C-alpha positions as a Python dict, from the first residue, in 0.01 Angstrom:
ca = {
    (1, 'M'): (0, 0, 0),
    (2, 'K'): (-286, -117, 218),
    (3, 'L'): (-527, -382, 100),
    (4, 'P'): (-895, -288, 81),
    (5, 'R'): (-1101, -357, 392),
    (6, 'S'): (-1442, -388, 228),
    (7, 'A'): (-1616, -561, -60),
    (8, 'A'): (-1668, -228, -238),
    (9, 'G'): (-1303, -145, -179),
    (10, 'W'): (-1196, -465, -352),
    (11, 'T'): (-1408, -385, -660),
    (12, 'V'): (-1252, -39, -681),
    (13, 'A'): (-900, -180, -629),
    (14, 'I'): (-943, -441, -901),
    (15, 'F'): (-1071, -182, -1147),
    (16, 'G'): (-788, 52, -1048),
    (17, 'L'): (-525, -213, -1105),
    (18, 'L'): (-671, -301, -1445),
    (19, 'A'): (-696, 65, -1548),
    (20, 'L'): (-334, 116, -1446),
    (21, 'V'): (-219, -189, -1646),
    (22, 'V'): (-425, -98, -1955),
    (23, 'G'): (-288, 256, -1938),
    (24, 'A'): (68, 126, -1915),
    (25, 'V'): (10, -108, -2211),
    (26, 'G'): (-127, 182, -2417),
    (27, 'L'): (179, 391, -2336),
    (28, 'V'): (432, 116, -2406),
    (29, 'W'): (258, -84, -2682),
    (30, 'P'): (-24, 123, -2832),
    (31, 'E'): (-87, -120, -3118),
    (32, 'A'): (-178, -394, -2871),
    (33, 'L'): (-432, -168, -2706),
    (34, 'L'): (-587, -73, -3041),
    (35, 'R'): (-620, -441, -3132),
    (36, 'L'): (-767, -524, -2791),
    (37, 'L'): (-1034, -259, -2844),
    (38, 'G'): (-1114, -382, -3194),
    (39, 'F'): (-962, -91, -3384),
    (40, 'E'): (-764, -136, -3703),
    (41, 'V'): (-388, -92, -3672),
    (42, 'L'): (-248, 90, -3973),
    (43, 'E'): (110, 55, -4095),
    (44, 'S'): (141, 432, -4121),
    (45, 'R'): (-72, 732, -4042),
    (46, 'A'): (-153, 1023, -4268),
    (47, 'P'): (-24, 1370, -4182),
    (48, 'G'): (-270, 1531, -3943),
    (49, 'D'): (-383, 1194, -3800),
    (50, 'Y'): (-342, 1232, -3428),
    (51, 'T'): (-456, 883, -3332),
    (52, 'G'): (-123, 817, -3159),
    (53, 'T'): (-140, 1143, -2966),
    (54, 'F'): (-495, 1074, -2855),
    (55, 'L'): (-407, 718, -2759),
    (56, 'T'): (-116, 845, -2550),
    (57, 'A'): (-343, 1094, -2373),
    (58, 'S'): (-612, 829, -2312),
    (59, 'S'): (-356, 578, -2187),
    (60, 'M'): (-205, 832, -1949),
    (61, 'A'): (-554, 917, -1822),
    (62, 'S'): (-625, 546, -1767),
    (63, 'F'): (-294, 503, -1585),
    (64, 'N'): (-367, 803, -1360),
    (65, 'M'): (-723, 688, -1299),
    (66, 'G'): (-587, 352, -1190),
    (67, 'V'): (-368, 525, -934),
    (68, 'Y'): (-667, 729, -808),
    (69, 'Y'): (-881, 418, -770),
    (70, 'L'): (-604, 233, -587),
    (71, 'L'): (-556, 528, -353),
    (72, 'A'): (-931, 544, -289),
    (73, 'S'): (-942, 171, -209),
    (74, 'A'): (-640, 194, 22),
    (75, 'T'): (-806, 473, 220),
    (76, 'E'): (-1161, 329, 203),
    (77, 'W'): (-1292, 651, 49),
    (78, 'R'): (-1655, 542, 34),
    (79, 'A'): (-1787, 867, -115),
    (80, 'F'): (-1555, 804, -410),
    (81, 'Y'): (-1695, 451, -445),
    (82, 'R'): (-2051, 589, -472),
    (83, 'F'): (-1936, 853, -719),
    (84, 'T'): (-1778, 588, -942),
    (85, 'V'): (-2099, 387, -958),
    (86, 'V'): (-2289, 679, -1108),
    (87, 'F'): (-2021, 788, -1352),
    (88, 'R'): (-1930, 439, -1466),
    (89, 'L'): (-2297, 395, -1561),
    (90, 'V'): (-2276, 725, -1751),
    (91, 'T'): (-1964, 592, -1925),
    (92, 'F'): (-2148, 270, -2013),
    (93, 'T'): (-2427, 475, -2169),
    (94, 'V'): (-2196, 699, -2374),
    (95, 'F'): (-1979, 410, -2496),
    (96, 'S'): (-2287, 207, -2590),
    (97, 'I'): (-2427, 498, -2789),
    (98, 'V'): (-2094, 534, -2973),
    (99, 'V'): (-2111, 166, -3076),
    (100, 'L'): (-2480, 182, -3168),
    (101, 'A'): (-2412, 492, -3380),
    (102, 'D'): (-2142, 296, -3569),
    (103, 'A'): (-1875, 542, -3454),
    (104, 'A'): (-1681, 255, -3293),
    (105, 'P'): (-1647, -115, -3372),
    (106, 'G'): (-1886, -356, -3203),
    (107, 'R'): (-1599, -500, -3002),
    (108, 'F'): (-1573, -163, -2823),
    (109, 'F'): (-1901, -251, -2654),
    (110, 'G'): (-1687, -475, -2431),
    (111, 'V'): (-1547, -158, -2275),
    (112, 'A'): (-1901, -32, -2214),
    (113, 'A'): (-2001, -366, -2060),
    (114, 'W'): (-1691, -364, -1840),
    (115, 'E'): (-1793, -21, -1707),
    (116, 'A'): (-2148, -136, -1634),
    (117, 'L'): (-2033, -456, -1464),
    (118, 'G'): (-1781, -262, -1257),
    (119, 'A'): (-2046, -12, -1151),
    (120, 'L'): (-2285, -290, -1055),
    (121, 'A'): (-2011, -480, -868),
    (122, 'T'): (-1922, -170, -667),
    (123, 'A'): (-2292, -97, -600),
    (124, 'V'): (-2340, -454, -476),
    (125, 'G'): (-2021, -421, -267),
    (126, 'L'): (-2151, -99, -110),
    (127, 'W'): (-2484, -267, -38),
    (128, 'W'): (-2309, -573, 109),
    (129, 'D'): (-2081, -361, 325),
    (130, 'R'): (-2376, -156, 454),
    (131, 'R'): (-2576, -473, 519),
    (132, 'S'): (-2285, -639, 698),
    (133, 'A'): (-2237, -331, 916),
    (134, 'L'): (-2603, -310, 1025),
    (135, 'P'): (-2581, -542, 1325),
    (136, 'V'): (-2285, -346, 1461),
    (137, 'A'): (-2463, -14, 1405),
    (138, 'A'): (-2783, -146, 1563),
    (139, 'V'): (-2593, -263, 1871),
    (140, 'S'): (-2408, 70, 1895),
    (141, 'S'): (-2725, 275, 1868),
    (142, 'S'): (-2919, 63, 2117),
    (143, 'A'): (-2639, 88, 2372),
    (144, 'G'): (-2590, 460, 2309),
    (145, 'P'): (-2319, 627, 2107),
    (146, 'A'): (-1973, 476, 2149),
    (147, 'S'): (-1808, 810, 2076),
    (148, 'T'): (-1879, 1171, 1996),
    (149, 'A'): (-1843, 1085, 1628),
    (150, 'D'): (-2115, 820, 1660),
    (151, 'A'): (-2342, 1069, 1837),
    (152, 'V'): (-2309, 1310, 1543),
    (153, 'R'): (-2403, 1044, 1287),
}
C-alpha cells in the first residue's frame, strides 16, 4: 500500500487506520468497544435485545470505512477528502445531539469530538496542500500550460 503524498492524505489515512482497528476490536471483543464508548456491559441480554447484532453491524461498517479511507489516501482521492470534511461535521452534529438529548452517555461525546477534530484536520490539510501547491501552479500558469491537462484546468 502506498503512503499518502499530502497532508490531507495523512489525516484521512490516520482516520482510516483507526476506524479499521476500532471495527476489528468491535468484531473480536465487543465488550471492550462498549466500555470504550461509555456504555454499560451487561452480563446477559434479554430476548429481543439486538445490541450485539447492532454492534457487529456497526463494527463491520467501521472496518469497511477504514478500508475505504485507506484506499482514498493511497490514491490521493481529493474529492473524497472534501466529502469527508462535510459529512464528518454532520456526524459530529448528530452525535452531539444524541448526547445532549441524553440518548447516549456523556462519554460518547468523545466520538463526536473525534469526528469534528478529524474533519478540521482534513480541512486544514486540504488548505495546506492547496497553499503549498500555489507557487507551482503560479509558475505553470505564467509559463503557459505544461500539458493539455493543465490547459483544461
